Structure formats: C-alpha cells, structure tokens
VOPAGU-2260 file (C-alpha; in pm, 1 decimal, decimal comma):
REM VOPAGU-2260
SITE   aa  ch    i         X         Y         Z
SITE  UNK   A    0   -1249,9    -250,6   -2277,0
SITE  UNK   A    1    -954,3    -429,7   -2018,6
SITE  UNK   A    2    -691,9    -652,9   -2151,5
SITE  UNK   A    3    -642,4    -942,2   -1879,2
SITE  UNK   A    4    -413,3   -1231,3   -1932,5
SITE  UNK   A    5    -470,4   -1567,3   -1819,9
SITE  UNK   A    6    -130,3   -1817,3   -1755,3
SITE  UNK   A    7    -181,0   -2143,8   -1668,7
SITE  UNK   A    8     -60,2   -2470,9   -1770,1
SITE  UNK   A    9    -334,9   -2709,2   -1723,3
SITE  UNK   A   10    -602,1   -2703,2   -1961,5
SITE  UNK   A   11    -883,2   -2735,0   -1714,4
SITE  UNK   A   12    -800,7   -2479,3   -1502,4
SITE  UNK   A   13    -801,7   -2241,7   -1789,0
SITE  UNK   A   14   -1144,8   -2391,4   -1893,4
SITE  UNK   A   15   -1283,7   -2349,9   -1574,7
SITE  UNK   A   16   -1179,6   -2009,4   -1534,4
SITE  UNK   A   17   -1359,1   -1913,5   -1911,3
SITE  UNK   A   18   -1616,9   -2033,1   -1776,5
SITE  UNK   A   19   -1626,6   -1885,3   -1485,2
SITE  UNK   A   20   -1530,4   -1557,7   -1590,1
SITE  UNK   A   21   -1798,7   -1597,1   -1930,2
SITE  UNK   A   22   -1956,8   -1298,3   -1723,2
SITE  UNK   A   23   -1716,2   -1072,1   -1759,7
SITE  UNK   A   24   -1698,2   -1047,5   -2160,3
SITE  UNK   A   25   -1868,7    -738,8   -2145,5
SITE  UNK   A   26   -1592,1    -576,6   -1934,4
SITE  UNK   A   27   -1297,3    -757,0   -1991,7
SITE  UNK   A   28   -1155,0    -870,6   -2285,6
SITE  UNK   A   29    -953,5   -1189,0   -2160,3
SITE  UNK   A   30    -694,9   -1441,1   -2308,9
SITE  UNK   A   31    -591,1   -1767,8   -2181,7
SITE  UNK   A   32    -256,5   -1890,9   -2267,9
SITE  UNK   A   33     -94,3   -2210,5   -2169,1
SITE  UNK   A   34     256,1   -2075,1   -2110,2
SITE  UNK   A   35     529,5   -1834,9   -1994,4
SITE  UNK   A   36     650,3   -1746,9   -2366,9
SITE  UNK   A   37     289,1   -1728,4   -2528,0
SITE  UNK   A   38     237,6   -1466,2   -2247,9
SITE  UNK   A   39     512,1   -1272,5   -2321,6
SITE  UNK   A   40     453,3   -1312,9   -2717,3
SITE  UNK   A   41      79,6   -1182,2   -2673,7
SITE  UNK   A   42     164,7    -902,5   -2457,9
SITE  UNK   A   43     432,2    -823,1   -2752,6
SITE  UNK   A   44     140,0    -785,0   -2966,0
SITE  UNK   A   45    -119,1    -604,4   -2819,3
SITE  UNK   A   46    -118,9    -434,5   -2407,2
SITE  UNK   A   47    -233,5    -629,8   -2136,7
SITE  UNK   A   48    -328,1    -446,9   -1812,4
SITE  UNK   A   49    -331,7    -714,9   -1581,6
SITE  UNK   A   50    -217,4   -1067,7   -1576,4
SITE  UNK   A   51    -282,4   -1336,6   -1366,2
SITE  UNK   A   52     -39,6   -1661,2   -1362,2
SITE  UNK   A   53      -4,8   -1986,5   -1215,7
SITE  UNK   A   54     403,4   -2038,5   -1059,5
SITE  UNK   A   55     432,7   -2364,1   -1112,0
SITE  UNK   A   56     463,2   -2412,4   -1466,9
SITE  UNK   A   57     689,3   -2656,1   -1690,1
SITE  UNK   A   58    1000,4   -2441,0   -1886,4
SITE  UNK   A   59     914,8   -2053,7   -1754,6
SITE  UNK   A   60     777,4   -2053,8   -1437,0
SITE  UNK   A   61     523,9   -1766,4   -1259,0
SITE  UNK   A   62     856,0   -1582,6   -1112,0
SITE  UNK   A   63    1078,7   -1604,4   -1398,6
SITE  UNK   A   64     742,2   -1425,2   -1590,2
SITE  UNK   A   65     607,7   -1195,6   -1398,4
SITE  UNK   A   66     983,0   -1068,0   -1342,0
SITE  UNK   A   67     979,7   -1026,0   -1729,3
SITE  UNK   A   68     634,0    -861,0   -1750,3
SITE  UNK   A   69     742,3    -618,9   -1457,2
SITE  UNK   A   70    1102,1    -516,2   -1663,3
SITE  UNK   A   71     935,2    -516,1   -2004,0
SITE  UNK   A   72     580,2    -381,5   -1918,6
SITE  UNK   A   73     596,7    -238,9   -1536,4
SITE  UNK   A   74     254,7     -17,9   -1660,4
SITE  UNK   A   75      99,1    -370,5   -1611,1
SITE  UNK   A   76     -70,3    -531,4   -1273,8
SITE  UNK   A   77      59,5    -872,5   -1173,6
SITE  UNK   A   78    -121,2   -1119,8   -1012,1
SITE  UNK   A   79     -52,3   -1488,8    -909,6
SITE  UNK   A   80    -322,5   -1704,6    -833,6
SITE  UNK   A   81    -178,5   -2069,4    -722,4
SITE  UNK   A   82    -221,0   -2345,8    -522,2
SITE  UNK   A   83      91,1   -2336,7    -346,6
SITE  UNK   A   84     126,3   -2182,1     -66,1
SITE  UNK   A   85     391,2   -2277,9      92,9
SITE  UNK   A   86     712,9   -2062,6     225,0
SITE  UNK   A   87     956,9   -2114,6     -59,0
SITE  UNK   A   88     721,4   -2010,6    -297,2
SITE  UNK   A   89     599,9   -1691,8     -56,0
SITE  UNK   A   90     965,9   -1628,0     -85,2
SITE  UNK   A   91    1031,9   -1650,7    -487,9
SITE  UNK   A   92     750,6   -1478,5    -612,9
SITE  UNK   A   93     690,9   -1199,5    -349,4
SITE  UNK   A   94     944,9    -924,2    -581,0
SITE  UNK   A   95     742,1   -1000,6    -867,9
SITE  UNK   A   96     370,0    -954,6    -742,4
SITE  UNK   A   97     138,8    -751,1    -633,6
SITE  UNK   A   98    -112,0    -990,3    -457,9
SITE  UNK   A   99    -154,2   -1327,9    -427,3
SITE  UNK   A  100    -464,5   -1496,3    -485,7
SITE  UNK   A  101    -504,1   -1890,3    -401,6
SITE  UNK   A  102    -655,7   -2165,0    -578,9
SITE  UNK   A  103    -933,7   -2242,7    -572,2
SITE  UNK   A  104   -1031,8   -1893,2    -578,0
SITE  UNK   A  105   -1397,4   -1810,6    -634,6
SITE  UNK   A  106   -1550,2   -1571,8    -894,2
SITE  UNK   A  107   -1652,4   -1286,5    -683,6
SITE  UNK   A  108   -1288,5   -1279,4    -493,9
SITE  UNK   A  109   -1126,9   -1308,9    -871,7
SITE  UNK   A  110   -1338,8    -983,0   -1082,7
SITE  UNK   A  111   -1306,9    -786,0    -705,2
SITE  UNK   A  112    -915,5    -798,7    -673,0
SITE  UNK   A  113    -927,5    -755,5   -1090,3
SITE  UNK   A  114   -1174,8    -448,5   -1079,0
SITE  UNK   A  115   -1037,6    -289,4    -755,0
SITE  UNK   A  116    -636,2    -261,9    -926,3
SITE  UNK   A  117    -829,6    -164,4   -1232,6
SITE  UNK   A  118    -976,8      75,3   -1025,1
SITE  UNK   A  119    -735,0     234,7    -900,6
SITE  UNK   A  120    -526,0     325,4   -1245,6
SITE  UNK   A  121    -746,0     668,9   -1248,0
SITE  UNK   A  122    -513,5     787,6    -958,1
SITE  UNK   A  123    -191,4     784,0   -1112,2
SITE  UNK   A  124    -260,9    1029,2   -1494,6
SITE  UNK   A  125      55,2    1022,5   -1575,8
SITE  UNK   A  126     211,8     696,2   -1739,5
SITE  UNK   A  127     559,2     752,8   -1679,1
SITE  UNK   A  128     450,8     713,9   -1275,7
SITE  UNK   A  129     218,4     485,5   -1282,5
SITE  UNK   A  130     502,8     259,6   -1433,8
SITE  UNK   A  131     791,5     417,4   -1196,2
SITE  UNK   A  132     540,8     278,9    -884,8
SITE  UNK   A  133     408,5     -26,6    -997,2
SITE  UNK   A  134     714,5    -165,9   -1079,9
SITE  UNK   A  135     810,5    -104,2    -723,8
SITE  UNK   A  136     898,5    -388,5    -509,9
SITE  UNK   A  137     985,4    -317,2    -172,4
SITE  UNK   A  138    1051,3      45,8       7,0
SITE  UNK   A  139    1321,3     156,0     128,6
SITE  UNK   A  140    1397,9     154,2     516,8
SITE  UNK   A  141    1608,2     358,5     801,6
SITE  UNK   A  142    1973,3     237,5     749,3
SITE  UNK   A  143    1948,9     188,8    1194,4
SITE  UNK   A  144    1622,0      12,0    1168,4
SITE  UNK   A  145    1757,3    -242,4     894,2
SITE  UNK   A  146    2066,3    -273,9    1098,9
SITE  UNK   A  147    1858,9    -325,3    1398,1
SITE  UNK   A  148    1653,8    -636,3    1252,5
SITE  UNK   A  149    1981,9    -766,3    1115,9
SITE  UNK   A  150    2128,6    -786,9    1442,6
SITE  UNK   A  151    1759,9    -957,8    1568,1
SITE  UNK   A  152    1829,6   -1213,9    1336,4
SITE  UNK   A  153    2170,2   -1258,2    1416,4
SITE  UNK   A  154    2089,3   -1309,1    1795,1
SITE  UNK   A  155    2087,6   -1642,4    1921,7
SITE  UNK   A  156    1757,6   -1605,7    2064,4
SITE  UNK   A  157    1581,1   -1388,7    1841,2
SITE  UNK   A  158    1283,2   -1234,6    1940,2
SITE  UNK   A  159     933,9   -1203,4    1733,7
SITE  UNK   A  160     846,1    -950,4    1917,8
SITE  UNK   A  161    1121,5    -743,8    1851,6
SITE  UNK   A  162    1125,3    -803,3    1510,9
SITE  UNK   A  163     780,7    -684,7    1533,6
SITE  UNK   A  164     825,5    -377,6    1732,1
SITE  UNK   A  165    1115,2    -297,0    1480,1
SITE  UNK   A  166     894,0    -319,3    1179,6
SITE  UNK   A  167     612,3    -102,0    1361,4
SITE  UNK   A  168     866,5     132,7    1362,3
SITE  UNK   A  169     944,0     182,3     987,0
SITE  UNK   A  170     682,7     260,2     682,9
SITE  UNK   A  171     863,0      42,4     445,8
SITE  UNK   A  172     840,6    -258,2     605,3
SITE  UNK   A  173     512,6    -243,5     755,4
SITE  UNK   A  174     388,7    -149,7     412,8
SITE  UNK   A  175     552,2    -478,1     269,9
SITE  UNK   A  176     409,8    -710,8     599,0
SITE  UNK   A  177      85,0    -623,8     554,7
SITE  UNK   A  178     106,2    -680,3     159,8
SITE  UNK   A  179     219,9   -1059,5     248,7
SITE  UNK   A  180      27,9   -1137,3     527,5
SITE  UNK   A  181    -316,0   -1026,4     405,5
SITE  UNK   A  182    -307,9   -1233,8      84,8
SITE  UNK   A  183    -540,2   -1525,3      45,6
SITE  UNK   A  184    -242,5   -1736,8      60,2
SITE  UNK   A  185    -282,6   -1714,5     435,5
SITE  UNK   A  186    -658,8   -1778,5     475,3
SITE  UNK   A  187    -730,7   -1516,8     707,1
SITE  UNK   A  188   -1114,6   -1461,3     703,2
SITE  UNK   A  189   -1018,2   -1033,2     853,0
SITE  UNK   A  190    -744,3    -823,6     716,2
SITE  UNK   A  191    -451,0    -785,7     999,9
SITE  UNK   A  192    -417,3    -400,2    1068,7
SITE  UNK   A  193    -115,6    -455,2    1318,0
SITE  UNK   A  194     308,6    -489,7    1179,3
SITE  UNK   A  195     368,3    -665,4    1533,8
SITE  UNK   A  196      67,2    -890,4    1409,5
SITE  UNK   A  197     150,1    -974,7    1064,7
SITE  UNK   A  198     541,5   -1049,0    1202,2
SITE  UNK   A  199     364,7   -1316,9    1447,3
SITE  UNK   A  200     200,1   -1452,4    1168,2
SITE  UNK   A  201     437,0   -1470,7     938,3
SITE  UNK   A  202     688,6   -1621,9    1226,5
SITE  UNK   A  203    1075,9   -1546,2    1182,0
SITE  UNK   A  204    1194,5   -1774,2     959,2
SITE  UNK   A  205     957,0   -1651,6     662,7
SITE  UNK   A  206    1068,8   -1258,6     777,7
SITE  UNK   A  207    1434,7   -1381,9     773,7
SITE  UNK   A  208    1375,1   -1540,0     405,4
SITE  UNK   A  209    1251,8   -1203,3     293,3
SITE  UNK   A  210    1540,7    -969,3     442,9
SITE  UNK   A  211    1836,6   -1225,2     391,6
SITE  UNK   A  212    1694,0   -1380,5      53,6
SITE  UNK   A  213    1394,5   -1194,8    -114,0
SITE  UNK   A  214    1583,1    -891,6       9,1
SITE  UNK   A  215    1249,8    -667,8      17,1
SITE  UNK   A  216    1365,1    -447,1     240,6
SITE  UNK   A  217    1667,3    -186,9     157,2
SITE  UNK   A  218    1852,2      82,4     320,8
SITE  UNK   A  219    1711,6     442,0     210,4
SITE  UNK   A  220    1991,0     633,7      60,2
SITE  UNK   A  221    1963,6     917,0     362,3
SITE  UNK   A  222    2293,8    1047,4     174,0
SITE  UNK   A  223    2118,3    1200,8    -163,3
SITE  UNK   A  224    1777,2    1228,8     -50,8
SITE  UNK   A  225    1586,2    1526,7     132,9
SITE  UNK   A  226    1352,9    1383,9     275,0
SITE  UNK   A  227    1378,0    1357,7     690,8
SITE  UNK   A  228    1269,4     969,0     770,5
SITE  UNK   A  229    1283,9     994,7    1112,3
SITE  UNK   A  230    1062,9    1314,9    1154,2
SITE  UNK   A  231     810,5    1083,9     903,7
SITE  UNK   A  232     817,3     813,2    1056,2
SITE  UNK   A  233     700,8    1085,2    1370,4
SITE  UNK   A  234     467,6    1235,2    1195,1
SITE  UNK   A  235     278,0     922,8    1097,4
SITE  UNK   A  236     341,9     807,7    1421,5
SITE  UNK   A  237     141,1    1060,2    1614,4
SITE  UNK   A  238    -162,0    1105,3    1333,2
SITE  UNK   A  239    -181,8     685,4    1364,4
SITE  UNK   A  240    -163,5     736,9    1739,3
SITE  UNK   A  241    -430,9    1050,8    1685,3
SITE  UNK   A  242    -679,4     901,6    1443,2
SITE  UNK   A  243    -745,5     566,3    1621,8
SITE  UNK   A  244    -837,5     772,8    1957,6
SITE  UNK   A  245   -1084,1     999,1    1746,0
SITE  UNK   A  246   -1222,0     683,5    1573,5
SITE  UNK   A  247   -1289,0     595,7    1949,5
SITE  UNK   A  248   -1452,6     894,6    2056,8
SITE  UNK   A  249   -1653,2     852,8    1800,1
SITE  UNK   A  250   -1789,6     513,0    1922,7
SITE  UNK   A  251   -1646,1     343,7    1543,5
SITE  UNK   A  252   -1601,2      -4,5    1590,2
SITE  UNK   A  253   -1317,9    -201,9    1601,0
SITE  UNK   A  254   -1244,2    -279,1    1251,4
SITE  UNK   A  255   -1279,0      69,2    1161,2
SITE  UNK   A  256   -1051,8     195,7    1457,4
SITE  UNK   A  257    -777,0     -34,6    1314,7
SITE  UNK   A  258    -808,0     108,1     953,7
SITE  UNK   A  259    -787,1     451,1    1108,0
SITE  UNK   A  260    -461,8     381,5    1282,4
SITE  UNK   A  261    -320,3     170,6    1005,0
SITE  UNK   A  262    -455,2     449,1     730,7
SITE  UNK   A  263    -251,9     685,0     986,4
SITE  UNK   A  264      48,6     508,1     977,8
SITE  UNK   A  265      84,9     466,7     573,2
SITE  UNK   A  266     -61,7     812,9     490,6
SITE  UNK   A  267     200,0     948,4     391,2
SITE  UNK   A  268     365,9     684,0     262,0
SITE  UNK   A  269     364,7     807,1     -91,8
SITE  UNK   A  270     629,9    1080,0     -11,3
SITE  UNK   A  271     863,2     771,9      11,8
SITE  UNK   A  272     789,7     638,9    -327,0
SITE  UNK   A  273     869,7     975,0    -475,4
SITE  UNK   A  274    1172,8    1080,9    -259,2
SITE  UNK   A  275    1325,5     713,0    -357,8
SITE  UNK   A  276    1201,6     703,3    -748,3
SITE  UNK   A  277    1247,7    1070,1    -828,6
SITE  UNK   A  278    1520,3    1206,2    -583,7
SITE  UNK   A  279    1661,9    1496,3    -737,3
SITE  UNK   A  280    1325,1    1662,0    -868,8
SITE  UNK   A  281    1162,7    1561,5    -514,7
SITE  UNK   A  282    1442,9    1732,3    -311,3
SITE  UNK   A  283    1360,8    2021,2    -547,9
SITE  UNK   A  284    1024,3    2026,1    -455,3
SITE  UNK   A  285    1125,8    1990,4     -30,4
SITE  UNK   A  286    1299,6    2254,2     -73,8
SITE  UNK   A  287    1055,7    2494,6    -223,5
SITE  UNK   A  288     816,0    2370,8      50,6
SITE  UNK   A  289    1026,5    2470,5     323,7
SITE  UNK   A  290    1016,8    2786,7     123,1
SITE  UNK   A  291     676,7    2816,4     223,2
SITE  UNK   A  292     556,1    2820,0    -176,7
SITE  UNK   A  293     291,2    2661,2     -82,8
SITE  UNK   A  294     185,5    2300,8      24,3
SITE  UNK   A  295     403,0    2010,9     -46,5
SITE  UNK   A  296     130,3    1763,6    -212,7
SITE  UNK   A  297      11,3    2110,3    -403,5
SITE  UNK   A  298     357,5    2147,2    -544,7
SITE  UNK   A  299     373,6    1728,0    -602,7
SITE  UNK   A  300      67,3    1757,4    -846,0
SITE  UNK   A  301     257,8    2056,0   -1050,5
SITE  UNK   A  302     554,4    1859,7   -1091,2
SITE  UNK   A  303     428,9    1514,2   -1122,3
SITE  UNK   A  304      23,4    1516,6   -1240,7
SITE  UNK   A  305     -58,6    1356,7    -891,5
SITE  UNK   A  306      25,9    1378,5    -529,8
SITE  UNK   A  307     212,9    1119,0    -242,2
SITE  UNK   A  308    -152,9    1088,9     -81,7
SITE  UNK   A  309    -256,3     927,5    -439,9
SITE  UNK   A  310     124,7     730,1    -531,6
SITE  UNK   A  311      89,6     594,1    -167,7
SITE  UNK   A  312    -288,7     482,4    -239,9
SITE  UNK   A  313    -213,5     368,6    -588,2
SITE  UNK   A  314      28,1     140,7    -428,1
SITE  UNK   A  315    -130,3      -2,2    -135,8
SITE  UNK   A  316    -405,8    -101,5    -352,1
SITE  UNK   A  317    -249,8    -298,9    -577,2
SITE  UNK   A  318     -88,6    -449,4    -272,6
SITE  UNK   A  319    -380,2    -543,3    -177,7
SITE  UNK   A  320    -526,7    -333,8     138,8
SITE  UNK   A  321    -861,1    -328,2     266,3
SITE  UNK   A  322   -1044,3     -72,0      50,6
SITE  UNK   A  323   -1073,7     213,9     352,7
SITE  UNK   A  324    -754,1     232,1     445,6
SITE  UNK   A  325    -720,6     317,4      54,7
SITE  UNK   A  326    -957,8     580,7      14,4
SITE  UNK   A  327    -776,2     740,6     367,8
SITE  UNK   A  328    -465,5     735,7     175,7
SITE  UNK   A  329    -618,5     862,2     -88,7
SITE  UNK   A  330    -784,4    1172,1      23,3
SITE  UNK   A  331    -629,8    1231,7     357,2
SITE  UNK   A  332    -587,6    1626,0     189,7
SITE  UNK   A  333    -893,9    1650,9     -11,4
SITE  UNK   A  334   -1188,6    1429,6     152,9
SITE  UNK   A  335   -1420,7    1643,9     -26,1
SITE  UNK   A  336   -1359,6    1427,1    -320,8
SITE  UNK   A  337   -1554,2    1172,6    -151,8
SITE  UNK   A  338   -1933,3    1106,0    -165,4
SITE  UNK   A  339   -1946,9     946,0     215,9
SITE  UNK   A  340   -2227,8    1092,1     443,1
SITE  UNK   A  341   -2095,5     911,8     752,8
SITE  UNK   A  342   -1770,6     874,3     967,7
SITE  UNK   A  343   -1493,0     643,5     804,5
SITE  UNK   A  344   -1085,1     600,2     828,4
SITE  UNK   A  345   -1086,2     897,4     635,1
SITE  UNK   A  346   -1220,0    1147,3     872,7
SITE  UNK   A  347   -1002,8    1058,0    1115,9
SITE  UNK   A  348    -667,5    1062,9     909,8
SITE  UNK   A  349    -829,0    1426,3     761,1
SITE  UNK   A  350    -852,7    1557,9    1120,5
SITE  UNK   A  351    -547,7    1406,1    1291,9
SITE  UNK   A  352    -331,4    1488,2    1047,4
SITE  UNK   A  353    -452,5    1842,6    1067,9
SITE  UNK   A  354    -406,4    1807,0    1412,0
SITE  UNK   A  355     -35,6    1712,6    1414,1
SITE  UNK   A  356      -9,1    1926,4    1161,5
SITE  UNK   A  357     -79,0    2270,5    1301,2
SITE  UNK   A  358      26,4    2169,7    1692,8
SITE  UNK   A  359     -99,5    2309,6    1975,1
SITE  UNK   A  360      65,4    2645,9    1941,0
SITE  UNK   A  361    -180,2    2741,5    1649,8
SITE  UNK   A  362    -469,7    2599,2    1709,8
SITE  UNK   A  363    -657,4    2934,0    1579,9
SITE  UNK   A  364    -517,9    2786,7    1214,9
SITE  UNK   A  365    -653,4    2482,5    1259,3
SITE  UNK   A  366    -989,9    2532,0    1054,9
SITE  UNK   A  367    -762,3    2658,8     761,7
SITE  UNK   A  368    -620,8    2312,4     728,0
SITE  UNK   A  369    -955,6    2116,3     769,4
SITE  UNK   A  370   -1231,2    2062,5     530,6
SITE  UNK   A  371   -1497,4    2211,1     709,4
SITE  UNK   A  372   -1798,0    2166,0     442,0
SITE  UNK   A  373   -1666,1    1786,6     447,4
SITE  UNK   A  374   -1708,4    1728,8     836,2
SITE  UNK   A  375   -2036,6    1931,4     855,5
SITE  UNK   A  376   -2179,6    1632,5     576,2
SITE  UNK   A  377   -2020,8    1396,0     787,8
SITE  UNK   A  378   -2176,7    1522,3    1121,0
SITE  UNK   A  379   -1850,3    1558,7    1275,1
SITE  UNK   A  380   -1809,5    1924,1    1284,7
SITE  UNK   A  381   -1953,7    1951,6    1640,4
SITE  UNK   A  382   -1708,3    1685,7    1728,6
SITE  UNK   A  383   -1393,4    1927,0    1684,8
SITE  UNK   A  384   -1334,4    2053,2    2066,8
SITE  UNK   A  385   -1344,8    1689,2    2165,4
SITE  UNK   A  386   -1074,8    1597,2    1909,4
SITE  UNK   A  387    -862,0    1920,2    2045,5
SITE  UNK   A  388    -865,7    1799,9    2339,6
SITE  UNK   A  389    -745,4    1431,0    2287,4
SITE  UNK   A  390    -442,3    1610,0    2099,3
SITE  UNK   A  391    -376,5    1808,7    2372,2
SITE  UNK   A  392    -389,8    1486,9    2570,0
SITE  UNK   A  393    -175,0    1293,2    2362,1
SITE  UNK   A  394      97,4    1602,8    2374,4
SITE  UNK   A  395     115,6    1581,0    2728,7
SITE  UNK   A  396     169,8    1252,4    2762,9
SITE  UNK   A  397     460,7    1280,5    2508,2
C-alpha cells in the first residue's frame, strides 16, 4: 500500500480531502498534517511515496518544505495543491515541485495525478537511479543557446517569438516549459505541445524570472561529457518532424500529430539526464557504443538497470506530460511491450527513430531497427514504403 502525505494549514481543507478521498483507503495509506514541521517529522518515522502540499502556510511554507523533502527524501514525488496561482508563487516553487494542481481540485483529477505518478515507479527498478531522477529540478542546456536567450532578455525590445524559437532548439528548456504551461495553474483545457506556444502563454516576464531568479536553465558542461548536445538536438528534431509526418500520413487526429512531434523531440531526453547525472559512467558507455559493442540502450540497461528511454519517460511523467508522450518515450525501442493494437504516437516515434538512425544509404537494414511484429499488430506494416518516402523527402529538403 502506498503512503500519501497531505499538508495544509487549514483544517477544513484537510477534512475536505479526507472526505473526498475516502474511497481510496484500500489503495492508499493517507496522512494529513497541518504544518511542514509535522510533515518532516512523520517522514522521518515512516516512508512516504507522494507528498502533496499547500504553498502559503505560516511558519514553514510549502516551498521550504518541498525543498527539505527533495534534500532529505529525494525519491519522494512532490506535488503542489494550492489556490495561489500568481507568478511569484510559480517562480518560488518551480524547482521544488514535480506537478502543480490548483484548488479547488476535483477528486478524479487528484487521484489520476497521484496514481499516474505512482505507476511510473515501475520504470526505474534501481532506487539510486530513481532518487537521482526524482531530485532533478531542471535539465542542462547548450551554452550557446543559454547565451542566446540571455542576450534576448537584455535587448531593449526582446522578442517573445525569438525566445520561443530558442527554447524549441533545446531539449532541457523545452521540457521545463511544457511542465509549467501544462500545469493546472494555467487552467488550460488542452495540453500544449509546442515550445513556442508554451513561451507565448508564459510570457516574457515569467520566462525571464525562471532563467534569472529561479535559474531552472543551466549550462551543460561540454568539457566533461562525451554527449554531443548539437547532435542530440539535430537527431531529435529530425525524428520529431518525421514522426508528425508519419502521423499525418496515417490520418491521425491533430492531437496525435502534436503528441508524436513532441514525443519525437523528447524521446532521447533520458540521455541528457544520464550524461549530466552520471557523467563518468555514461562517458564509458558512449565510448563502448562508439566501438560497436551493442546498442546504447542495451549498454545502459546493463549499467543502470534501465535505459535512457525509461529515465526520460519517468521524469516527463512525474512532470505531468500527457500519457501518449510518456508511452512513446518509454517504449520507442521496444514497442512490443505495450498492449496497443492501433496507431499511436509511439508507432510514429518508433518508425521515425529507426528511419533517421539508419539513414538513406542503409535502407536495406531498416527492418533490423523496426519491430515488424508490432507494426503488423497495429496494422501499419504496409505503410513502411510510404514512411520511407517521407524520410527521403525530408532529407532532400534539407
């Protein structure tokens, strides 16, 4: 049974949560406390899987509490449930929080958020990997792009459109923008999949505050890591563009096309997480992969007990991105592990990644990179010639 801890200084709020979540007693062991000090004391005595805290509380506020939890118990998933949705609060809490939920919150929304976060835990079997990924507050960015966005802020007439374009060229910035804009604080009825659209909704001042005040973007140490962020971004962009075209060719709806594009952009995000968190060990894997000792994801599994696909899916899942994107990230190398029998963003990303990886000169080996049994199951094996042509067209246009 999972332990869920609720923290709010208002008794009526805690009482309301007790009543609302009464049907979950058989699945969750729930604790309700009215201060940050009591929450930390409880967590010293017994393990907690998820903490859900208000922000503005007397004494120890929610930001301080969640930062303490991140330090002392990094494996715990941290959610905010608050009625305050102002920019100041967003900037204060963004580094300590995985997901943002706003009051009043419907019971089903709260249940779904918690259950979804808990369900992701099976992706990462080793506790030390889970603890590192759960602690992550931001992802490193290319130094050149970091400098570009700083320069844009310093321009007298800085352009929000330009800021959005810079963000769209960086995996770390893109992931953080999508986490924020898709939180319930913004009250959107749909998920935003475009970094440019996310930037437009957040606004220049909020993004400036995130960079300068909260410092959620940091520069990647290119001197110590063998991971080439330029190559990673170029590959991800090609996969994203092709995945969206594959979804369009399969007459998928607009949401599926958008999810396919964003999943393509983020499908290798876990490499960035592993390279920045386990630099020395990951450098060794990259060197061995260059020596053709096996697929990188296979070497990762041997070393970490999980792959970059699962690491990226776990982080984006606890950050609240949509389920179809998470599934595509988690299983893009081995889609047969899913039960789907129809076309999804996973299908598009799996195919696009194989096509981009193999390239035009080695098309005869494409089947070695594709799960043909899976493609048969979802009714898409016959589409392969069409998808190959889409990739040729994309290459010729570059």
